[in-house]
Backbone bond lengths (Angstrom), bond angles and torsions (degrees), N, CA, C in turn:
res aa  C-N    CA-C-N  psi(-1)  N-CA   C-N-CA  omega(-1)  CA-C   N-CA-C  phi
1 M - - - 1.388 - - 1.600 107.22 -
2 R 1.270 115.37 137.57 1.483 124.19 -178.60 1.493 114.20 -116.05
3 F 1.315 120.27 127.36 1.434 126.80 -179.39 1.543 111.08 -104.25
4 Q 1.258 117.57 141.83 1.430 126.40 -177.22 1.489 109.76 -142.15
5 V 1.332 119.42 145.39 1.536 124.90 170.00 1.492 105.74 -64.11
6 I 1.353 112.34 133.44 1.432 119.58 173.23 1.532 107.29 -89.29
7 D 1.269 116.90 127.63 1.412 127.58 -177.58 1.600 107.03 -63.84
8 G 1.347 116.30 124.68 1.484 118.97 178.82 1.575 112.48 104.40
9 G 1.304 113.94 -7.44 1.480 116.67 172.04 1.435 108.44 -87.23
10 L 1.332 118.80 -132.36 1.457 126.46 179.83 1.502 109.60 -81.91
11 A 1.272 122.34 -1.31 1.534 124.79 -178.24 1.535 113.63 -57.08
12 G 1.358 121.70 -32.34 1.268 117.62 177.23 1.471 117.39 -79.88
13 I 1.277 117.06 -21.69 1.515 121.54 175.53 1.532 110.72 -76.30
14 H 1.311 119.99 -37.48 1.481 125.64 179.32 1.523 111.25 -85.48
15 G 1.261 123.35 -9.08 1.468 127.50 177.05 1.433 113.50 79.04
16 H 1.359 119.14 20.63 1.564 119.16 174.70 1.499 110.44 -68.46
17 N 1.238 122.90 -30.04 1.502 118.44 -176.37 1.481 114.22 -112.12
18 G 1.352 114.84 7.11 1.564 117.93 165.82 1.470 106.26 82.73
19 R 1.416 125.66 7.55 1.461 122.11 -173.01 1.564 109.46 -116.36
20 T 1.386 113.80 52.79 1.421 114.21 178.31 1.477 113.36 -85.17
21 A 1.262 122.58 165.56 1.474 123.55 179.27 1.468 114.59 -64.60
22 P 1.449 112.88 136.98 1.375 109.48 -179.47 1.518 115.69 -71.48
23 R 1.335 112.89 154.17 1.596 113.72 -174.14 1.480 105.23 -67.11
24 G 1.303 112.17 155.89 1.499 119.81 177.21 1.522 118.96 90.27
25 L 1.439 116.48 -7.68 1.471 117.80 172.07 1.573 110.37 -66.25
26 S 1.215 109.27 133.89 1.464 122.88 -179.19 1.422 117.03 -126.38
27 P 1.374 121.76 165.63 1.426 123.53 171.83 1.500 113.50 -53.30
28 A 1.421 113.88 -40.10 1.468 122.50 -179.70 1.545 111.00 -54.05
29 D 1.334 117.11 -37.46 1.532 123.52 -176.89 1.538 105.36 -65.32
30 V 1.356 117.65 -44.23 1.477 124.84 175.81 1.409 113.17 -59.65
31 E 1.351 119.04 -47.70 1.474 123.31 177.53 1.440 112.51 -63.03
32 A 1.320 118.72 -37.61 1.480 119.75 176.74 1.558 111.57 -65.80
33 E 1.204 116.02 -33.30 1.504 121.43 178.53 1.622 106.35 -72.12
34 A 1.261 119.50 -41.76 1.391 121.65 177.74 1.560 111.35 -62.16
35 K 1.311 116.79 -44.58 1.419 125.92 175.73 1.658 111.19 -56.55
36 R 1.206 107.57 -48.19 1.610 114.37 178.44 1.444 110.48 -58.06
37 R 1.370 117.19 -45.54 1.492 117.31 179.35 1.481 114.23 -69.51
38 L 1.230 119.08 -31.15 1.481 123.88 176.87 1.525 111.14 -64.39
39 I 1.392 114.36 -48.26 1.414 122.41 170.95 1.485 117.93 -54.80
40 A 1.339 109.36 -47.18 1.550 115.47 179.84 1.532 111.13 -62.61
41 A 1.329 114.39 -33.41 1.500 119.80 -177.81 1.524 111.89 -77.17
42 G 1.429 116.57 -9.36 1.549 119.41 -175.63 1.454 115.94 84.75
43 Y 1.351 118.16 10.67 1.432 120.34 -179.11 1.574 109.88 -66.02
44 E 1.348 115.90 -46.03 1.490 115.72 -177.18 1.461 112.63 -63.95
45 R 1.289 123.15 -32.57 1.363 127.56 178.28 1.581 109.23 -66.98
46 C 1.285 115.86 -48.11 1.455 120.01 175.09 1.478 114.74 -60.71
47 R 1.292 113.62 -39.64 1.561 120.10 171.93 1.427 114.44 -53.24
48 V 1.382 111.04 -58.79 1.446 118.90 178.88 1.636 110.24 -50.44
49 K 1.366 110.92 -51.47 1.511 115.36 -178.10 1.434 111.16 -59.24
50 H 1.305 119.36 -37.72 1.481 123.65 174.76 1.550 115.27 -55.94
51 Q 1.368 108.91 -46.52 1.429 116.20 176.26 1.490 117.37 -62.84
52 V 1.367 116.30 -32.57 1.477 122.53 -174.24 1.576 107.03 -88.09
53 T 1.317 115.36 -49.99 1.490 117.64 -172.27 1.428 114.88 -102.75
54 G 1.266 119.21 -13.78 1.499 121.40 -175.42 1.584 117.72 78.79
55 E 1.360 109.65 8.11 1.460 119.77 -178.50 1.673 104.42 -74.64
56 A 1.337 111.44 135.26 1.609 118.23 -170.36 1.491 101.85 -68.98
57 I 1.435 111.46 150.85 1.439 121.78 171.73 1.549 101.83 -83.70
58 P 1.365 117.67 137.29 1.478 121.09 -179.21 1.521 108.84 -61.77
59 R 1.380 112.38 145.30 1.472 117.99 -176.12 1.435 116.94 -59.48
60 A 1.355 110.07 -34.67 1.483 119.86 179.64 1.490 111.02 -63.06
61 L 1.383 115.63 -41.66 1.454 118.95 179.91 1.477 110.39 -70.12
62 Q 1.420 120.66 -37.73 1.343 124.11 -178.01 1.600 109.06 -66.00
63 H 1.351 113.30 -38.02 1.526 114.30 174.21 1.432 116.44 -65.41
64 F 1.453 112.64 -40.60 1.404 119.35 177.72 1.594 113.09 -56.74
65 R 1.386 112.56 -44.53 1.472 120.33 178.83 1.563 111.66 -57.06
66 L 1.350 116.97 -42.71 1.455 121.15 -179.80 1.532 105.00 -67.82
67 Q 1.270 123.26 -45.94 1.486 123.78 176.17 1.566 114.54 -51.79
68 V 1.265 112.69 -46.27 1.484 123.96 -177.35 1.468 104.77 -60.27
69 N 1.395 113.91 -57.52 1.536 116.80 -177.73 1.467 113.88 -54.02
70 W 1.367 115.32 -41.30 1.463 118.55 -176.41 1.535 109.87 -58.85
71 V 1.486 110.76 -50.25 1.376 117.85 -177.16 1.549 113.34 -56.54
72 A 1.430 111.02 -46.56 1.487 115.29 178.35 1.550 113.95 -59.86
73 E 1.332 118.03 -42.56 1.420 117.26 176.52 1.491 115.28 -63.34
74 T 1.350 116.51 -38.06 1.436 126.70 174.74 1.630 111.19 -59.85
75 L 1.218 114.81 -53.05 1.457 118.18 -178.90 1.410 111.97 -72.77
76 A 1.203 123.03 -30.83 1.635 125.26 177.36 1.560 105.04 -70.50
77 S 1.294 124.09 -31.80 1.388 124.69 177.72 1.453 119.41 -73.62
78 L 1.472 117.65 -16.53 1.399 121.25 -178.58 1.496 107.96 -74.39
79 E 1.360 113.44 146.27 1.468 122.72 173.27 1.547 107.46 -126.33
80 P 1.354 118.56 112.02 1.439 127.77 -6.92 1.575 114.43 -80.90
81 I 1.256 117.55 156.79 1.441 123.84 170.97 1.466 109.01 -57.15
82 P 1.286 123.92 130.81 1.580 124.12 178.66 1.514 106.83 -59.93
83 A 1.328 108.67 141.52 1.512 113.56 178.39 1.471 112.46 -71.47
84 D 1.360 117.81 -10.72 1.426 116.92 179.98 1.568 111.01 -115.19
85 Y 1.372 111.72 38.33 1.475 118.72 -176.88 1.455 113.32 -61.00
86 T 1.358 121.49 -18.34 1.385 122.29 176.90 1.504 117.45 -86.48
87 H 1.395 113.06 -1.60 1.511 118.67 179.91 1.528 108.66 -65.13
88 D 1.273 116.54 153.91 1.407 121.57 178.40 1.509 117.27 -70.58
89 K 1.365 114.59 -21.87 1.510 113.94 178.66 1.538 115.47 -61.71
90 Y 1.417 118.57 -16.04 1.412 119.93 176.58 1.445 117.06 -88.75
91 W 1.342 117.59 -26.07 1.306 123.90 -166.23 1.624 113.97 -104.87
92 P 1.291 115.25 143.88 1.455 115.36 -177.96 1.662 108.44 -71.51
93 V 1.391 107.37 170.31 1.567 121.12 -176.90 1.518 103.85 -118.01
94 L 1.252 113.18 129.61 1.506 121.94 175.12 1.574 105.64 -67.66
95 S 1.279 115.66 119.77 1.452 119.95 179.09 1.577 111.75 -117.14
């Protein structure tokens, strides 16, 4: 019987597959990605419009912001932060 490390398990953490997180990733990098996604979804525009005119931010956008913030906090707390933290598999989709 032969055993091997399954790609996607703990292999990246222990360096078996050579895809460990690059040095220098910080929680600030994850926060910047979260901010980029919120801006791309139009949340910042709606937030400013709400401050100026009082028009409500759509519920779907509010919910999306909560999800993005949760993912950002979770990813930033990991040690090490995954090298592919910008990949869509971690982040919610605005529906």
